Every structure is written in structure tokens, then in C-alpha cells.
C-alpha positions as CSV (number, residue, x, y, z in Angstrom):
1,M,49.5,-2.5,26.3
2,S,49.4,0.7,28.3
3,E,46.5,1.6,30.5
4,K,45.7,4.5,28.1
5,A,45.7,2.2,25.1
6,E,43.4,-0.3,26.9
7,K,40.9,2.4,27.8
8,K,40.9,3.6,24.2
9,Q,40.3,0.1,22.9
10,S,37.6,-0.5,25.4
11,A,35.9,2.8,24.4
12,L,36.1,1.7,20.8
13,W,34.5,-1.7,21.5
14,E,31.7,0.0,23.5
15,N,31.0,2.3,20.5
16,V,30.9,-0.7,18.2
17,K,28.5,-2.5,20.5
18,V,26.2,0.5,20.7
19,I,26.2,0.8,16.8
20,V,25.5,-3.0,16.4
21,Q,22.7,-2.9,18.9
22,A,21.2,0.2,17.3
23,L,21.3,-1.6,13.9
24,L,19.7,-4.7,15.2
25,L,16.9,-2.7,16.9
26,A,16.3,-0.8,13.7
27,M,16.1,-4.1,11.8
28,V,13.6,-5.6,14.2
29,I,11.4,-2.4,14.1
30,R,11.5,-2.4,10.3
31,T,10.7,-6.1,10.0
32,V,8.1,-6.4,12.8
33,L,6.5,-3.1,13.5
34,F,6.9,-0.2,11.1
35,Q,8.7,0.3,7.8
36,P,9.4,3.7,6.2
37,F,8.0,4.1,2.7
38,T,8.2,6.9,0.1
39,I,5.3,7.3,-2.3
40,P,6.9,6.4,-5.7
41,S,4.1,7.5,-8.2
42,G,0.9,9.6,-8.5
43,S,-1.4,6.6,-8.5
44,M,-2.8,7.5,-5.1
45,M,-3.3,11.2,-5.6
46,P,-4.9,13.2,-4.1
47,T,-4.6,11.1,-0.9
48,L,-0.9,10.5,-1.2
49,L,1.5,12.7,-3.3
50,V,4.7,11.7,-5.0
51,G,7.5,11.9,-2.5
52,D,5.3,11.7,0.6
53,Y,7.0,9.9,3.5
54,L,5.1,7.6,5.8
55,F,5.5,4.6,8.1
56,V,3.7,1.3,7.1
57,N,2.1,-0.8,9.8
58,K,3.7,-4.3,9.5
59,F,1.7,-6.1,12.1
60,S,-2.0,-5.5,11.5
61,Y,-2.3,-8.4,9.0
62,G,0.1,-10.7,10.8
63,Y,3.3,-12.2,9.4
64,S,4.2,-14.7,6.7
65,K,7.6,-16.0,5.7
66,Y,7.7,-13.1,3.2
67,S,7.6,-10.6,6.1
68,L,11.1,-11.7,7.1
69,P,14.4,-10.9,5.4
70,F,15.3,-13.5,2.7
71,S,11.8,-15.2,3.2
72,P,13.1,-18.1,5.3
73,N,10.8,-21.1,5.2
74,L,10.2,-21.2,8.9
75,F,6.4,-21.6,8.9
76,S,3.5,-21.6,6.5
77,G,0.4,-19.4,6.3
78,R,0.2,-16.4,8.6
79,I,0.9,-15.9,12.3
80,L,-0.1,-13.2,14.8
81,Q,-2.8,-11.9,12.6
82,F,-4.8,-9.2,14.4
83,S,-7.2,-8.3,11.6
84,E,-8.2,-9.2,8.0
85,P,-7.8,-6.7,5.1
86,K,-10.9,-4.6,4.8
87,R,-12.5,-2.7,1.9
88,G,-11.0,0.8,1.9
89,D,-7.6,-0.1,3.4
90,V,-4.5,1.5,1.8
91,V,-2.1,-1.4,1.4
92,V,1.6,-1.6,0.4
93,F,2.3,-4.9,-1.3
94,R,4.6,-6.7,-3.8
95,L,3.6,-8.8,-6.8
96,P,5.0,-12.3,-7.2
97,P,6.4,-11.6,-10.7
98,N,8.5,-8.7,-9.4
99,P,9.0,-9.0,-5.6
100,D,11.5,-6.1,-5.4
101,V,9.0,-3.5,-6.4
102,D,6.6,-2.0,-3.8
103,Y,3.1,-0.9,-4.8
104,I,0.5,1.1,-2.9
105,K,-3.2,0.9,-3.7
106,R,-6.6,1.0,-2.0
107,L,-8.3,-2.3,-1.5
108,V,-11.7,-2.1,-3.2
109,G,-12.6,-5.8,-3.7
110,L,-12.6,-8.8,-1.4
111,P,-12.5,-12.5,-2.5
112,G,-15.7,-13.2,-4.4
113,D,-16.6,-9.6,-5.1
114,R,-17.7,-8.3,-8.5
115,I,-16.0,-5.1,-9.5
116,Q,-16.8,-2.9,-12.5
117,V,-16.5,0.8,-13.5
118,T,-19.3,2.3,-15.6
119,N,-19.2,5.9,-16.8
120,G,-16.5,6.7,-14.2
121,V,-18.6,5.2,-11.3
122,L,-17.2,2.3,-9.3
123,F,-19.6,-0.6,-8.8
124,V,-19.1,-3.2,-6.1
125,N,-21.3,-6.3,-6.4
126,G,-23.7,-4.5,-8.7
127,Q,-24.1,-1.5,-6.4
128,P,-22.7,2.0,-7.2
129,V,-20.2,3.4,-4.7
130,P,-21.6,6.9,-3.8
131,K,-19.6,9.6,-5.5
132,Q,-19.9,13.3,-4.9
133,P,-17.9,16.3,-6.2
134,D,-15.4,17.5,-3.6
135,G,-13.6,20.4,-5.1
136,A,-10.5,20.4,-7.3
137,F,-6.9,19.4,-7.2
138,T,-4.1,21.5,-8.7
139,S,-2.1,18.9,-10.8
140,D,1.5,19.0,-11.9
141,Y,1.1,15.8,-13.9
142,R,-0.8,16.9,-17.0
143,A,0.3,18.5,-20.2
144,D,-1.1,21.7,-18.7
145,P,0.6,22.0,-15.3
146,G,-1.3,23.9,-12.7
147,S,-4.7,23.0,-14.1
148,N,-7.5,22.0,-11.7
149,V,-8.5,18.3,-11.8
150,P,-12.0,17.4,-10.4
151,V,-11.9,15.7,-7.0
152,F,-14.7,13.3,-6.0
153,R,-15.5,11.9,-2.5
154,E,-16.4,8.2,-2.6
155,T,-17.9,6.3,0.4
156,F,-17.8,2.5,0.8
157,D,-20.6,0.5,2.5
158,N,-18.5,0.1,5.6
159,G,-18.2,3.9,6.1
160,V,-14.7,4.4,4.7
161,T,-14.5,7.7,2.7
162,F,-11.7,9.0,0.5
163,D,-11.1,11.4,-2.4
164,T,-10.4,10.3,-6.0
165,L,-9.2,12.1,-9.1
166,D,-10.7,11.8,-12.6
167,Q,-8.2,13.7,-14.9
168,S,-9.7,12.3,-18.1
169,P,-13.4,11.7,-18.1
170,D,-13.2,9.5,-21.2
171,S,-10.2,7.4,-20.2
172,R,-10.4,3.6,-20.8
173,G,-10.7,3.1,-17.0
174,D,-14.1,4.8,-17.0
175,N,-15.8,1.8,-18.5
176,T,-14.6,-1.7,-17.8
177,R,-15.8,-5.2,-18.0
178,E,-16.9,-6.9,-14.7
179,F,-14.1,-8.4,-12.7
180,L,-14.8,-11.4,-10.4
181,V,-12.2,-11.3,-7.7
182,P,-10.9,-14.9,-7.2
183,E,-10.5,-16.6,-3.8
184,G,-7.3,-15.7,-2.2
185,H,-7.0,-12.4,-4.1
186,Y,-7.9,-8.8,-3.5
187,F,-8.8,-6.1,-6.0
188,M,-6.7,-3.0,-5.8
189,M,-7.2,0.5,-7.3
190,G,-5.4,3.8,-7.1
191,D,-7.3,6.9,-5.9
192,N,-6.0,8.5,-9.1
193,R,-8.2,6.5,-11.4
194,D,-6.4,7.5,-14.6
195,N,-2.9,6.5,-13.5
196,R,-2.4,2.8,-13.8
197,W,-5.7,2.4,-12.0
198,I,-6.2,-1.3,-11.7
199,A,-4.1,-4.1,-10.3
200,V,-5.6,-7.5,-9.6
201,S,-3.1,-9.3,-7.5
202,M,-2.4,-11.8,-4.9
203,L,-1.2,-9.9,-1.9
204,V,1.8,-12.0,-0.9
205,S,2.1,-10.0,2.4
206,C,-1.5,-10.8,3.3
207,L,-2.1,-14.2,2.0
208,P,-2.7,-17.2,2.1
209,K,-5.5,-16.9,4.6
210,I,-5.3,-19.1,7.6
């Protein structure tokens, strides 16, 4: 092999090594630190809009085997957990029946909490969550595009504040039975209360508690 050919081959291998190293680094960052996520639906309007692009923090709640590619059974429970899920956190999660689909909702109920909505007001453990008018949102998701939807500012007892939408004041989500959140579960709601507003689910990426 000529010297010129050897240099060309060496340069090729160097390029391959750089590409492989970059891919491995990207995989580590995506698995351990941050993962890009695109908002798939309007369930979190007005906080997050369809198509919004964000990076999800992967390390705050620690890691389980489900945090790793192919979910290898290397350990049980959670490791390197820096904090517990808190009321008001916006969480990306997957449900056990359909682990390939990502959901994004706001955590409103902790294990043992009682959750209910009465006349459009969220109650946590029998106490109404303060709700004040906060302007209007121009919606593209109703039969009348461009119409203004009332926005309300809600505040949890831990000081977390956020805006919600109430597109249909008489929707079935405005009056519900009381839900008791089981141990090992969290109660999730979208900020757009009329768009698939409730999901009671075990957060595989946050549980079991250890």
C-alpha cells in the first residue's frame, strides 16, 4: 500500500472514530442527563404548545432500569435520586400498557391524596386550589379557530403557580368523583383541562420508591 493510500485510510478511520465517539457521547447525554422532547398534543396548553421543543431533565428523580436502553435488569428500585416528585412538577412519563408512548402532564396528586374537581375548581384533600382569571388564550383547537379561551392562574399550597385553560365550562371534567391516589402512584392532569385531562398512572420512570 502506498504512503498516500495509507494516509487516506488513516484519515478515514480517524473520521469513523470521531463519529462513533460523538454518537456514544450523545447516547450517554440522552440516557443520563437530558433528552429532547417535542410536545405531541394540546393537553398542556397554555403552558406548552403543540410542537414546542424542550429538553427533559433525566436525573432529578434518579434512575431505574427503565431509564436505560432495553431496560436491563441490572438493579432494582432507584439509584442516584436527588429529589422526590413534587406537586406542580411537569413530568414526562410512559404508561406500562403502552411503554412506547410519551405523555407529559402536571403532577397534582401525591400518594394518599384525595383529588376532585367541582364546578371547574380543583380540590386537593378537600381544599380548593386558588383559581383566578388571567386573561385569554387565542385557540386554534376549537370549531371556531381564533376564539379566545379563558385562562386561569392556579396556585398550589407549595407556591407553584401555573396557567390553565377551560375551553368548555360544562365539560365532564368540570365535575368528577373524588379520586384517592394509591400508594406508589401519582395523579396527573393536563393544564388544558378539557383535553384528555386526567391520567391516574404509575410513573414507571419515578417509581418504585426506595
